[in-house]
C-alpha positions in Angstrom: 98.3 118.0 104.5 97.9 121.7 103.6 96.6 124.6 105.6 93.4 126.3 104.6 91.7 129.4 105.9 87.9 129.4 106.1 86.1 132.8 106.1 82.8 132.4 107.8 79.9 134.5 109.3 77.7 133.4 112.2 74.7 134.4 114.3 75.8 133.7 117.8 72.4 133.9 119.5 72.0 130.1 120.0 75.7 129.4 120.8 77.7 129.5 124.0 80.4 131.4 122.2 83.0 130.4 119.6 85.1 128.0 121.6 84.2 124.5 122.6 82.6 124.2 126.0 81.7 121.2 128.1 78.0 120.5 127.9 77.3 123.6 125.8 77.0 124.0 122.1 79.6 126.3 120.4 80.3 127.5 116.9 83.6 125.6 116.9 82.0 122.3 117.9 79.4 122.4 115.2 82.0 123.2 112.4 84.4 120.5 113.7 81.6 117.9 113.8 80.6 118.7 110.2 84.2 118.6 108.9 84.7 115.3 110.7 81.7 113.8 108.9 83.2 114.8 105.6 86.4 113.0 106.5 85.0 109.7 107.5 84.5 110.7 111.1 88.2 111.5 111.6 88.8 113.9 114.4 89.5 117.4 113.0 90.5 120.4 115.1 90.2 123.9 113.8 92.0 127.1 115.1 89.9 130.3 115.3 91.1 133.9 115.0 89.8 134.6 118.5 87.0 134.0 121.0 83.5 135.4 121.0 81.3 135.2 124.1 77.9 133.6 124.3 75.4 135.4 122.1 78.0 137.5 120.2 77.9 137.4 116.4 80.6 137.5 113.7 80.2 139.2 110.3 83.7 138.1 109.4 85.6 135.3 111.2 88.5 133.2 110.1 89.7 129.8 111.2 92.5 127.6 109.9 92.7 123.8 109.6 95.2 121.4 108.1 93.5 119.1 105.6 94.0 116.9 102.6 92.0 118.8 99.9 92.4 118.3 96.2 93.4 121.4 94.3 90.4 123.2 92.8 87.8 121.6 95.1 87.5 124.5 97.6 84.1 125.5 96.2 82.8 122.0 96.5 84.0 121.8 100.1 82.3 125.2 100.8 79.0 123.9 99.2 79.0 120.7 101.2 79.8 122.3 104.5 77.1 125.0 104.0 74.6 122.2 103.3 75.5 120.5 106.6 75.8 123.5 108.9 72.8 125.1 110.6 71.4 128.3 109.1 73.3 130.2 111.8 76.7 129.6 110.2 77.8 130.4 106.6 81.1 129.6 104.9 82.0 132.5 102.6 85.2 131.2 101.1 88.1 128.8 101.5 91.7 129.8 100.8 95.0 127.9 100.9 97.2 130.0 103.1 100.2 129.2 105.3 99.3 131.5 108.2 98.0 131.2 111.8 94.4 132.4 112.1 94.9 133.8 115.5 98.6 134.9 115.9 99.0 136.3 112.4 96.0 138.6 112.6 97.2 142.2 112.7 93.9 144.1 113.3 90.5 143.3 114.7 87.4 145.4 114.5 84.2 145.1 116.4 80.9 146.9 116.0 78.2 147.3 118.7 74.7 148.2 117.6 72.0 150.1 119.6 68.5 150.9 118.6 66.0 153.2 120.4 62.7 152.1 118.8 61.4 148.8 119.9 61.7 146.3 117.1 60.9 142.6 117.4 63.2 141.8 114.6 66.3 143.5 116.0 66.5 142.4 119.6 68.9 139.5 119.0 71.3 141.7 117.1 71.1 145.1 118.7 70.6 146.5 122.2 67.2 148.2 122.6 67.9 151.3 124.7 65.1 153.8 124.7 67.0 156.6 126.5 68.5 159.8 125.0 72.3 159.6 124.6 74.8 162.4 124.2 76.8 161.1 121.3 79.3 164.0 121.4 80.3 163.2 124.9 80.5 159.5 124.1 82.8 160.1 121.3 85.0 162.5 123.4 85.3 159.7 126.0 85.9 157.0 123.3 88.8 159.1 121.9 90.5 158.8 125.3 90.8 155.0 124.8 92.9 155.3 121.6 96.6 154.3 122.0 98.6 151.6 123.7 97.1 151.3 127.1 96.4 148.8 130.0 92.7 147.8 129.7 92.5 145.8 132.9 89.5 147.9 134.0 87.6 146.6 131.0 88.6 143.0 131.1 87.0 139.9 132.5 88.6 138.9 135.8 90.8 135.8 136.3 91.6 135.0 132.6 94.8 133.3 131.5 96.3 136.2 129.3 99.9 137.3 130.0 99.2 141.0 129.5 96.2 143.4 129.4 98.0 145.9 127.1 96.2 146.6 123.9 96.7 149.2 121.2 93.4 150.7 120.1 93.6 152.6 116.7 89.9 153.5 116.4 87.0 154.1 118.8 84.0 156.0 117.4 80.2 156.2 117.7 78.2 156.5 114.4 74.6 157.2 113.6 73.3 155.2 110.5 69.5 155.4 110.7 67.0 157.3 112.7 67.2 156.0 116.3 70.1 153.7 115.4 73.8 153.9 116.1 76.8 151.7 116.4 80.2 151.8 118.1 83.2 150.8 116.1 86.5 149.9 117.8 89.7 148.5 116.2 92.8 147.2 118.0 95.7 144.7 117.6 94.0 142.5 120.2 91.1 142.4 122.6 90.6 141.1 126.1 87.6 138.9 127.1 84.5 141.1 127.6 86.5 144.2 126.8 84.2 145.7 124.1 81.0 145.1 126.0 82.6 146.7 129.2 83.7 149.7 127.1 80.3 150.1 125.5 78.5 149.9 128.9 80.8 152.5 130.3 80.5 154.9 127.3 76.7 154.5 127.4 76.8 155.7 131.0 78.8 158.7 129.8 76.1 159.3 127.2 73.4 159.1 129.9 75.2 161.6 132.1 76.1 159.0 134.8 79.8 159.3 134.2 81.9 162.4 133.3 83.8 162.1 130.0 87.2 162.6 131.7 86.4 159.8 134.1 87.6 157.3 131.4 91.2 158.3 132.2 90.8 157.5 135.9 89.1 154.2 135.1 92.0 153.1 133.0 94.5 154.2 135.6 92.9 152.2 138.4 93.3 148.9 136.6 90.2 147.6 138.4 87.2 146.1 136.7 85.0 147.5 139.4 85.7 151.0 138.3 84.0 150.6 134.9 80.3 150.1 134.3 78.3 147.0 133.8 78.9 145.3 130.4 76.5 145.9 127.6 74.3 142.9 126.5 76.0 140.4 124.2 73.2 140.7 121.5 74.5 143.9 120.0 78.1 142.9 119.5 79.6 141.8 116.1 83.2 140.8 115.3 83.2 142.9 112.2 86.5 142.5 110.4 89.9 140.7 110.7 92.9 141.9 108.9 96.1 140.0 108.0 99.3 141.2 106.3 
């Protein structure tokens, strides 16, 4: 048995998140089912680099699995798995690597997309928000998130994590097309619902509902009720995972 890393991408619209769920379809379940079929229905468990919520996408995602795989057959495995998986999941490459997909990841980056012109082809991958936003104020507020801080106010309640401390190294809004923008945030780790809660709060800053400096107080209160409603899942992508 050797450890292999699988780099994949997926459209999360039709899934109840990455992680297996009772009575709900997940990305993890579909991949494990296909791998099991390739190994004579033997039970196979994979370990992902993190969780994504229902409706959230991944441009780059890694999982590891311990398998017997003949040397030089990684491309054959990739081809077979891609034939079996739904069009929503794509295997990009397979690498033999003795690391842990989750615990050895050093940096994670998310992007959240917003568009202001109604587009029937974008609604599953971007938040349609037809209201003027003050990007300068949103970036000023986003800069206040950078550093090692307690993000309890932006975390889903009643989760099983030991700490809500995260170190954010980048938080910035960018325009890339007329009427389109994205928020990019990088950190060593993220809490459940953290990015969507941050985006929802920063959008309220851009709409003039919250003062830019209020972000400091929201963090200090360590209370999810202080932050704004979470942004919809459709616009969120796990964008990049880095390892040493």
